[in-house]
PAKEKOL-542250 format. One line per field, with one value per residue (C-alpha): residue number from 1; x, y, z. Coordinates in nm, 3 decimals, m for minus. Layout:
N
num: c(NUM, ...)
X: c(X, ...)
Y: c(Y, ...)
Z: c(Z, ...)
END
This chain:
498
num: c(1, 2, 3, 4, 5, 6, 7, 8, 9, 10, 11, 12, 13, 14, 15, 16, 17, 18, 19, 20, 21, 22, 23, 24, 25, 26, 27, 28, 29, 30, 31, 32, 33, 34, 35, 36, 37, 38, 39, 40, 41, 42, 43, 44, 45, 46, 47, 48, 49, 50, 51, 52, 53, 54, 55, 56, 57, 58, 59, 60, 61, 62, 63, 64, 65, 66, 67, 68, 69, 70, 71, 72, 73, 74, 75, 76, 77, 78, 79, 80, 81, 82, 83, 84, 85, 86, 87, 88, 89, 90, 91, 92, 93, 94, 95, 96, 97, 98, 99, 100, 101, 102, 103, 104, 105, 106, 107, 108, 109, 110, 111, 112, 113, 114, 115, 116, 117, 118, 119, 120, 121, 122, 123, 124, 125, 126, 127, 128, 129, 130, 131, 132, 133, 134, 135, 136, 137, 138, 139, 140, 141, 142, 143, 144, 145, 146, 147, 148, 149, 150, 151, 152, 153, 154, 155, 156, 157, 158, 159, 160, 161, 162, 163, 164, 165, 166, 167, 168, 169, 170, 171, 172, 173, 174, 175, 176, 177, 178, 179, 180, 181, 182, 183, 184, 185, 186, 187, 188, 189, 190, 191, 192, 193, 194, 195, 196, 197, 198, 199, 200, 201, 202, 203, 204, 205, 206, 207, 208, 209, 210, 211, 212, 213, 214, 215, 216, 217, 218, 219, 220, 221, 222, 223, 224, 225, 226, 227, 228, 229, 230, 231, 232, 233, 234, 235, 236, 237, 238, 239, 240, 241, 242, 243, 244, 245, 246, 247, 248, 249, 250, 251, 252, 253, 254, 255, 256, 257, 258, 259, 260, 261, 262, 263, 264, 265, 266, 267, 268, 269, 270, 271, 272, 273, 274, 275, 276, 277, 278, 279, 280, 281, 282, 283, 284, 285, 286, 287, 288, 289, 290, 291, 292, 293, 294, 295, 296, 297, 298, 299, 300, 301, 302, 303, 304, 305, 306, 307, 308, 309, 310, 311, 312, 313, 314, 315, 316, 317, 318, 319, 320, 321, 322, 323, 324, 325, 326, 327, 328, 329, 330, 331, 332, 333, 334, 335, 336, 337, 338, 339, 340, 341, 342, 343, 344, 345, 346, 347, 348, 349, 350, 351, 352, 353, 354, 355, 356, 357, 358, 359, 360, 361, 362, 363, 364, 365, 366, 367, 368, 369, 370, 371, 372, 373, 374, 375, 376, 377, 378, 379, 380, 381, 382, 383, 384, 385, 386, 387, 388, 389, 390, 391, 392, 393, 394, 395, 396, 397, 398, 399, 400, 401, 402, 403, 404, 405, 406, 407, 408, 409, 410, 411, 412, 413, 414, 415, 416, 417, 418, 419, 420, 421, 422, 423, 424, 425, 426, 427, 428, 429, 430, 431, 432, 433, 434, 435, 436, 437, 438, 439, 440, 441, 442, 443, 444, 445, 446, 447, 448, 449, 450, 451, 452, 453, 454, 455, 456, 457, 458, 459, 460, 461, 462, 463, 464, 465, 466, 467, 468, 469, 470, 471, 472, 473, 474, 475, 476, 477, 478, 479, 480, 481, 482, 483, 484, 485, 486, 487, 488, 489, 490, 491, 492, 493, 494, 495, 496, 497, 498)
X: c(0.002, 0.113, 0.064, 0.231, 0.224, 0.321, 0.356, 0.449, 0.528, 0.898, 1.174, 0.978, 1.229, 1.148, 0.932, 1.214, 1.302, 0.945, 0.908, 1.268, 1.356, 1.613, 1.513, 1.853, 1.783, 1.573, 1.539, 1.336, 1.133, 1.112, 0.762, 0.566, 0.325, 0.585, 0.843, 0.820, 1.010, 1.069, 1.093, 1.097, 0.998, 1.045, 1.280, 1.284, 1.244, 0.908, 0.756, 0.837, 0.682, 0.732, 0.681, 0.609, 0.517, 0.413, 0.513, 0.262, 0.298, m0.027, 0.105, 0.303, 0.059, m0.176, 0.137, 0.172, m0.163, m0.219, m0.415, m0.799, m0.948, m1.078, m1.460, m1.553, m1.366, m1.128, m0.836, m0.976, m0.657, m0.441, m0.677, m0.717, m0.651, m0.466, m0.103, m0.275, m0.531, m0.543, m0.582, m0.530, m0.179, m0.088, m0.217, 0.046, 0.308, 0.230, 0.268, 0.593, 0.776, 0.610, 0.604, 0.728, 0.588, 0.226, 0.348, 0.398, 0.751, 1.054, 1.418, 1.516, 1.214, 0.968, 0.836, 0.739, 0.581, 0.303, 0.257, m0.026, 0.142, m0.037, m0.011, m0.207, m0.196, m0.295, m0.333, m0.359, m0.570, m0.847, m1.125, m1.424, m1.691, m1.935, m1.850, m1.743, m2.053, m1.912, m1.554, m1.649, m1.851, m1.509, m1.297, m1.460, m1.617, m1.209, m1.201, m1.038, m1.075, m1.144, m1.078, m1.147, m1.116, m1.365, m1.212, m1.431, m1.412, m1.257, m1.293, m1.329, m1.629, m1.840, m2.093, m1.949, m2.031, m1.854, m1.615, m1.524, m1.156, m1.102, m0.753, m0.785, m0.633, m0.698, m0.538, m0.592, m0.381, m0.278, m0.035, 0.126, 0.036, m0.324, m0.337, m0.143, m0.399, m0.677, m0.553, m0.420, m0.798, m1.015, m0.857, m0.926, m1.273, m1.276, m1.183, m1.439, m1.177, m0.888, m0.597, m0.581, m0.753, m0.995, m0.937, m0.951, m0.665, m0.820, m0.990, m0.743, m0.560, m0.878, m0.929, m0.569, m0.547, m0.914, m0.817, m0.913, m1.162, m1.315, m1.517, m1.713, m1.737, m2.093, m1.941, m1.801, m2.080, m1.993, m1.579, m1.602, m1.775, m1.601, m1.296, m1.367, m1.544, m1.893, m1.792, m2.089, m1.944, m1.615, m1.771, m1.997, m1.762, m1.592, m1.853, m1.895, m1.559, m1.541, m1.825, m1.690, m1.357, m1.512, m1.826, m1.793, m1.851, m2.113, m2.282, m2.325, m2.533, m2.711, m2.802, m2.957, m3.159, m3.276, m3.329, m3.567, m3.756, m3.833, m4.019, m4.180, m4.287, m4.381, m4.751, m4.812, m4.511, m4.375, m4.045, m4.216, m4.458, m4.124, m3.970, m4.267, m4.349, m3.928, m3.930, m4.212, m4.153, m3.790, m3.961, m4.232, m3.884, m3.766, m3.467, m3.145, m2.868, m2.957, m2.817, m2.866, m2.765, m2.652, m2.768, m2.704, m2.753, m2.876, m3.237, m3.343, m3.063, m3.201, m3.516, m3.341, m3.148, m3.485, m3.522, m3.454, m3.494, m3.253, m2.872, m2.676, m2.659, m2.510, m2.504, m2.299, m2.257, m2.041, m1.936, m1.695, m1.899, m2.271, m2.104, m1.987, m2.359, m2.459, m2.235, m2.278, m2.713, m2.644, m2.464, m2.213, m1.993, m2.201, m2.370, m2.327, m2.145, m2.437, m2.599, m2.231, m2.178, m2.493, m2.391, m2.111, m2.108, m1.893, m1.737, m1.852, m1.956, m2.261, m2.133, m1.842, m1.870, m1.810, m1.783, m1.856, m2.186, m2.261, m2.444, m2.681, m3.091, m3.236, m3.059, m3.307, m3.207, m3.415, m3.468, m3.156, m3.173, m3.320, m2.994, m2.754, m2.784, m2.790, m2.453, m2.443, m2.781, m2.707, m2.336, m2.557, m2.782, m2.523, m2.342, m2.691, m2.853, m2.565, m2.300, m2.420, m2.797, m2.970, m3.265, m3.484, m3.449, m3.643, m3.593, m3.786, m3.807, m4.093, m4.365, m4.365, m4.731, m4.763, m4.557, m4.835, m4.969, m4.777, m4.845, m4.556, m4.335, m4.322, m4.474, m4.213, m3.991, m3.790, m3.849, m3.422, m3.232, m3.037, m3.235, m3.144, m3.516, m3.853, m4.026, m4.441, m4.593, m4.542, m4.195, m4.063, m4.234, m4.100, m3.763, m3.830, m3.979, m3.695, m3.464, m3.605, m3.663, m3.263, m3.116, m3.370, m3.594, m3.980, m4.078, m4.408, m4.500, m4.634, m4.742, m4.635, m4.826, m5.150, m5.289, m5.473, m5.700, m5.586, m5.231, m5.151, m4.866, m4.645, m4.382, m4.332, m4.162, m4.074, m4.059, m3.752, m3.722, m3.575, m3.804, m4.128, m4.438, m4.758, m4.943, m5.296, m5.416, m5.111, m5.357, m5.093, m4.888, m5.226, m5.294, m4.878, m4.935, m5.235, m5.092, m4.786, m4.983, m5.215, m4.954, m4.743, m4.910, m5.294, m5.464, m5.222, m5.211, m4.987, m4.909, m4.746, m4.499, m4.314)
Y: c(m0.012, 0.344, 0.738, 1.002, 1.331, 1.631, 1.991, 2.298, 2.522, 2.712, 2.543, 2.249, 1.974, 2.090, 1.821, 1.632, 1.828, 1.782, 1.429, 1.382, 1.182, 1.292, 1.313, 1.186, 0.870, 0.580, 0.458, 0.111, m0.014, m0.336, m0.290, m0.542, m0.537, m0.572, m0.368, m0.003, 0.205, 0.591, 0.728, 1.053, 1.082, 1.419, 1.696, 2.073, 2.401, 2.401, 2.062, 1.764, 1.407, 1.221, 0.817, 0.561, 0.240, m0.046, m0.443, m0.643, m1.095, m1.178, m1.597, m1.399, m1.199, m1.518, m1.729, m1.459, m1.420, m1.075, m1.110, m1.206, m1.423, m1.602, m1.517, m1.612, m1.863, m2.090, m1.927, m1.563, m1.539, m1.576, m1.433, m1.061, m0.703, m0.609, m0.601, m0.317, m0.150, 0.105, m0.012, m0.008, m0.169, 0.167, 0.407, 0.189, 0.250, 0.654, 0.643, 0.414, 0.578, 0.904, 1.001, 1.300, 1.475, 1.286, 1.463, 1.784, 1.862, 1.924, 1.970, 2.173, 2.347, 2.354, 2.705, 2.482, 2.199, 2.456, 2.636, 2.585, 2.482, 2.345, 1.976, 1.718, 1.251, 1.100, 0.708, 0.475, 0.244, 0.367, 0.141, 0.319, 0.061, 0.356, 0.458, 0.790, 1.029, 0.851, 0.934, 1.281, 1.338, 1.223, 1.434, 1.759, 1.888, 1.924, 2.120, 1.890, 1.875, 1.530, 1.421, 1.022, 0.768, 0.453, 0.133, m0.163, m0.479, m0.640, m0.383, m0.754, m0.870, m0.554, m0.751, m0.871, m0.489, m0.154, m0.216, m0.062, 0.028, 0.461, 0.629, 0.926, 1.264, 1.545, 1.897, 2.142, 2.387, 2.240, 2.128, 1.835, 1.703, 1.773, 1.601, 1.294, 1.258, 1.266, 1.000, 0.745, 0.815, 0.800, 0.528, 0.250, 0.423, 0.399, 0.033, m0.039, m0.279, m0.305, m0.656, m0.601, m0.657, m0.379, m0.254, 0.003, 0.143, 0.189, 0.482, 0.672, 0.669, 0.776, 1.085, 1.179, 1.172, 1.301, 1.633, 1.816, 1.799, 1.514, 1.656, 1.881, 1.681, 1.627, 1.248, 1.188, 0.929, 0.717, 0.756, 0.644, 0.319, 0.268, 0.310, 0.119, m0.205, m0.132, m0.261, m0.100, m0.022, 0.134, 0.332, 0.482, 0.498, 0.718, 0.992, 1.064, 1.135, 1.343, 1.598, 1.607, 1.697, 2.031, 2.042, 2.379, 2.412, 2.233, 2.377, 2.683, 2.480, 2.288, 2.707, 2.774, 2.474, 2.497, 2.829, 2.648, 2.429, 2.662, 2.838, 2.542, 2.452, 2.803, 2.815, 2.674, 2.756, 2.431, 2.491, 2.649, 2.361, 2.169, 2.342, 2.362, 2.009, 1.901, 2.141, 2.016, 1.695, 1.731, 1.907, 1.553, 1.431, 1.576, 1.568, 1.797, 1.770, 1.798, 1.693, 1.874, 1.705, 1.824, 2.137, 2.388, 2.797, 2.707, 2.725, 2.453, 2.519, 2.932, 2.768, 2.511, 2.852, 3.011, 2.690, 2.777, 2.333, 2.219, 2.262, 2.122, 2.229, 2.054, 2.135, 1.920, 1.950, 1.816, 2.188, 2.466, 2.747, 2.591, 2.658, 2.955, 3.123, 2.883, 3.072, 3.438, 3.370, 3.246, 3.597, 3.324, 3.603, 3.833, 3.571, 3.617, 3.328, 3.137, 3.121, 3.030, 2.758, 2.586, 2.533, 2.411, 2.395, 2.049, 2.015, 1.591, 1.378, 1.228, 0.874, 0.780, 0.700, 1.033, 1.003, 1.336, 1.284, 0.987, 1.069, 1.311, 1.277, 1.321, 1.400, 1.566, 1.462, 1.760, 1.684, 1.528, 1.135, 1.198, 1.356, 1.046, 0.778, 0.423, 0.336, 0.601, 0.572, 0.264, 0.400, 0.675, 0.400, 0.254, 0.566, 0.757, 0.415, 0.178, 0.347, 0.739, 0.582, 0.869, 0.783, 1.022, 1.032, 1.269, 1.234, 1.413, 1.409, 1.484, 1.292, 1.286, 1.187, 1.538, 1.666, 1.722, 1.952, 2.192, 2.434, 2.534, 2.171, 2.021, 1.652, 1.387, 1.609, 1.608, 1.955, 1.982, 1.879, 1.697, 1.497, 1.065, 0.998, 1.092, 0.857, 0.733, 0.730, 0.358, 0.386, 0.582, 0.342, 0.056, 0.181, 0.320, 0.059, m0.196, 0.031, 0.024, m0.341, m0.403, m0.093, m0.170, 0.153, 0.212, 0.426, 0.639, 0.867, 1.205, 1.454, 1.769, 2.039, 2.041, 1.696, 1.647, 1.368, 1.228, 1.249, 1.268, 1.572, 1.760, 1.631, 1.278, 1.277, 0.952, 0.975, 0.704, 0.614, 0.354, 0.432, 0.135, 0.307, 0.329, m0.009, m0.114, m0.087, 0.198, 0.504, 0.766, 0.671, 0.701, 1.023, 1.125, 0.918, 1.167, 1.509, 1.429, 1.369, 1.661, 1.934, 1.773, 1.931, 2.076, 1.784, 1.533, 1.197, 0.968, 0.586, 0.363, 0.105, m0.101)
Z: c(0.054, m0.108, 0.073, m0.063, 0.065, m0.180, m0.108, m0.293, 0.023, m0.051, 0.008, m0.031, 0.061, 0.395, 0.417, 0.467, 0.827, 0.884, 0.838, 0.981, 0.644, 0.407, 0.075, m0.072, 0.100, 0.068, 0.422, 0.537, 0.855, 1.022, 1.180, 1.330, 1.088, 0.757, 0.586, 0.544, 0.276, 0.255, m0.032, m0.252, m0.610, m0.625, m0.389, m0.549, m0.461, m0.617, m0.525, m0.304, m0.239, 0.011, m0.056, 0.263, 0.092, 0.309, 0.243, 0.420, 0.353, 0.460, 0.499, 0.799, 0.901, 0.947, 1.126, 1.377, 1.428, 1.304, 0.984, 0.895, 1.091, 0.731, 0.736, 0.376, 0.258, 0.336, 0.209, 0.307, 0.535, 0.260, m0.026, 0.062, 0.042, 0.303, 0.134, m0.122, 0.009, 0.291, 0.638, 1.037, 0.930, 0.692, 1.056, 1.235, 1.010, 0.995, 1.416, 1.373, 1.078, 1.133, 1.453, 1.502, 1.298, 1.386, 1.716, 1.614, 1.642, 1.425, 1.532, 1.340, 1.196, 1.474, 1.366, 1.024, 1.229, 1.388, 1.023, 0.824, 0.448, 0.112, 0.173, m0.110, 0.056, m0.204, m0.092, m0.408, m0.274, 0.003, 0.064, 0.157, 0.285, 0.276, m0.045, m0.177, 0.022, 0.297, 0.240, 0.178, 0.483, 0.686, 0.527, 0.375, 0.725, 0.771, 0.523, 0.259, m0.162, m0.183, m0.534, m0.523, m0.863, m0.810, m0.966, m1.098, m0.879, m1.253, m1.585, m1.790, m1.550, m1.520, m1.427, m1.126, m0.990, m0.846, m0.593, m0.226, m0.411, m0.463, m0.552, m0.285, m0.340, 0.027, m0.025, 0.228, 0.373, 0.666, 0.980, 0.918, 1.221, 1.155, 0.853, 0.958, 1.271, 1.069, 0.832, 1.137, 1.283, 0.921, 0.764, 0.992, 0.975, 0.610, 0.583, 0.940, 1.046, 1.244, 1.211, 1.604, 1.908, 1.986, 2.398, 2.632, 2.502, 2.187, 2.314, 2.462, 2.115, 1.963, 2.209, 2.137, 1.723, 1.758, 1.959, 1.865, 1.590, 1.637, 1.913, 1.671, 1.417, 1.272, 1.224, 1.526, 1.673, 1.322, 1.310, 1.689, 1.661, 1.313, 1.477, 1.772, 1.578, 1.665, 2.015, 2.186, 2.534, 2.412, 2.134, 2.417, 2.667, 2.438, 2.317, 2.689, 2.722, 2.468, 2.590, 2.898, 2.696, 2.588, 2.807, 2.789, 2.416, 2.437, 2.732, 2.454, 2.271, 2.519, 2.647, 2.309, 2.264, 2.661, 2.581, 2.274, 2.516, 2.801, 2.487, 2.376, 2.797, 2.839, 2.797, 3.083, 3.312, 3.350, 3.492, 3.769, 3.828, 3.806, 4.076, 4.286, 4.317, 4.359, 4.669, 4.795, 4.819, 4.932, 5.234, 5.269, 5.287, 5.573, 5.385, 5.521, 5.276, 4.963, 4.594, 4.313, 4.035, 3.685, 3.849, 3.531, 3.596, 3.974, 3.910, 4.141, 4.372, 4.417, 4.535, 4.754, 4.961, 4.987, 5.215, 5.564, 5.631, 5.407, 5.602, 5.315, 4.963, 4.688, 4.321, 4.020, 3.663, 3.442, 3.251, 3.450, 3.268, 3.391, 3.724, 3.720, 3.548, 3.856, 4.083, 3.942, 3.937, 4.336, 4.410, 4.605, 4.647, 4.829, 5.044, 5.422, 5.546, 5.724, 5.404, 5.258, 5.375, 5.324, 4.949, 4.759, 4.340, 4.214, 3.922, 3.779, 3.589, 3.691, 3.507, 3.767, 4.098, 4.361, 4.681, 4.738, 4.668, 4.941, 5.253, 5.180, 5.273, 4.851, 4.557, 4.234, 3.915, 3.760, 3.301, 3.296, 3.231, 2.880, 2.743, 2.850, 2.609, 2.702, 2.802, 3.022, 3.140, 3.303, 3.468, 3.652, 3.765, 3.933, 4.057, 4.230, 4.371, 4.442, 4.505, 4.591, 4.778, 4.883, 5.141, 4.873, 4.461, 4.283, 3.949, 3.656, 3.259, 3.033, 2.888, 2.537, 2.548, 2.573, 2.265, 2.052, 2.283, 2.247, 1.917, 1.832, 1.817, 1.493, 1.491, 1.572, 1.700, 2.038, 2.274, 2.280, 2.020, 2.283, 2.391, 2.361, 2.389, 2.607, 2.707, 2.725, 3.147, 3.092, 2.943, 3.276, 3.499, 3.373, 3.413, 3.716, 3.874, 3.798, 3.910, 4.207, 4.234, 4.192, 4.399, 4.710, 4.655, 4.613, 4.362, 4.369, 4.013, 4.021, 3.748, 3.705, 3.589, 3.461, 3.346, 3.039, 3.008, 2.740, 2.706, 3.143, 3.206, 3.031, 3.263, 3.452, 3.839, 4.016, 4.375, 4.446, 4.832, 5.065, 5.382, 5.355, 5.169, 5.376, 5.449, 5.531, 5.850, 5.928, 5.975, 6.055, 5.746, 5.542, 5.634, 5.611, 5.181, 5.178, 5.265, 5.039, 4.781, 4.847, 4.902, 4.605, 4.321, 4.295, 4.092, 4.028, 3.991, 4.153, 4.121, 4.379, 4.233, 4.518)
END
């Protein structure tokens, strides 16, 4: 397989300094995947091209168990495209042969290594499993001009159909480091395969070579899943880390989207109903030490501070910027010392165990879970209900059935662009009941806001408790439960599960 890098930067022969490879010499390298050779087909002041030729022995790959597993037919281990098609083998060669350039360092031309120069990468045979459309969707958002020539499977037998192979040229004024990092990640993505075992360390490679461009790439989810060979648990972990690595950038977009959600719900003052009910339930629980998980800009925290029964209040969010805004809105720097000691803002994630969250009476998780995908939702369940394990947990989430009552919300659209899901009342109750059973809680359900006879309330609430619920014959408990439901929200319906 062949990769060439060409520049017209003047003097073009500086490419040799950037690659740490002398244009006047042919150099060979023995790699675990085969033999790599670097040579320069042209090396003039106006134009210079460096070629990386990787020679792979398919029989040797089988013997060393680094090759394909032989799926499809019995000779598949020996008859395959690995020797000539760009793949993870080429990515390994780039990392080993061009390691300094990949890291963005140059002993002799340090400033040039940080400078964008005109570069063209040409890959003689690129498997694009997804076609030219995917090829362009991966590289064009990064600023490349893409020139792709499609190759027939066999020109003498057109009835065999099209092949997945292209000759690809990628051109842009860019640093060599960025170009190589893009190739390192995206070549295996286009091939949609890797020749070696995929584990946790592969996430670190992806995040390292995908920094900072991957977090904002429109195809980041497809890139992550393909790079990690569609191992869902690894891909979800990588996506979660990407979000957490750039929480403040994500917050800017989220703030704008949250505004859209607020406008949708404003007609029925849903946020006010939501906060009123959360405070009411917390009061009835008798909680003194309260967590607001995913506190964002501090709307609930402000209400908690106004309630003198809450002696310790913790707000936690993954976004530094959100916490800064919360601190400003709460005027933490001007609070009386006694008030200031009651509240603390913490930076942290809801999907990683955190000792700081243990020992609390209650936790409020208001309009948060719908922002978590499946893998992170499962991690969140353990973090909150198994490890932190507050006595009372309040979870609110939209009722998707009510969306038809929002005149400004297009049919089938979620209230917030970042929502991974919006559940029906039945789906939420099934999830909450399973969580309660799994972690030793009991759960009751309340409606938030005006209740529509056909589609229910706009928001649904689950109140988890490790305490026993009222039983028949216990009149004091019955009275307490009745008062609890009456005070929680006028006109609300409720369902109790245990």
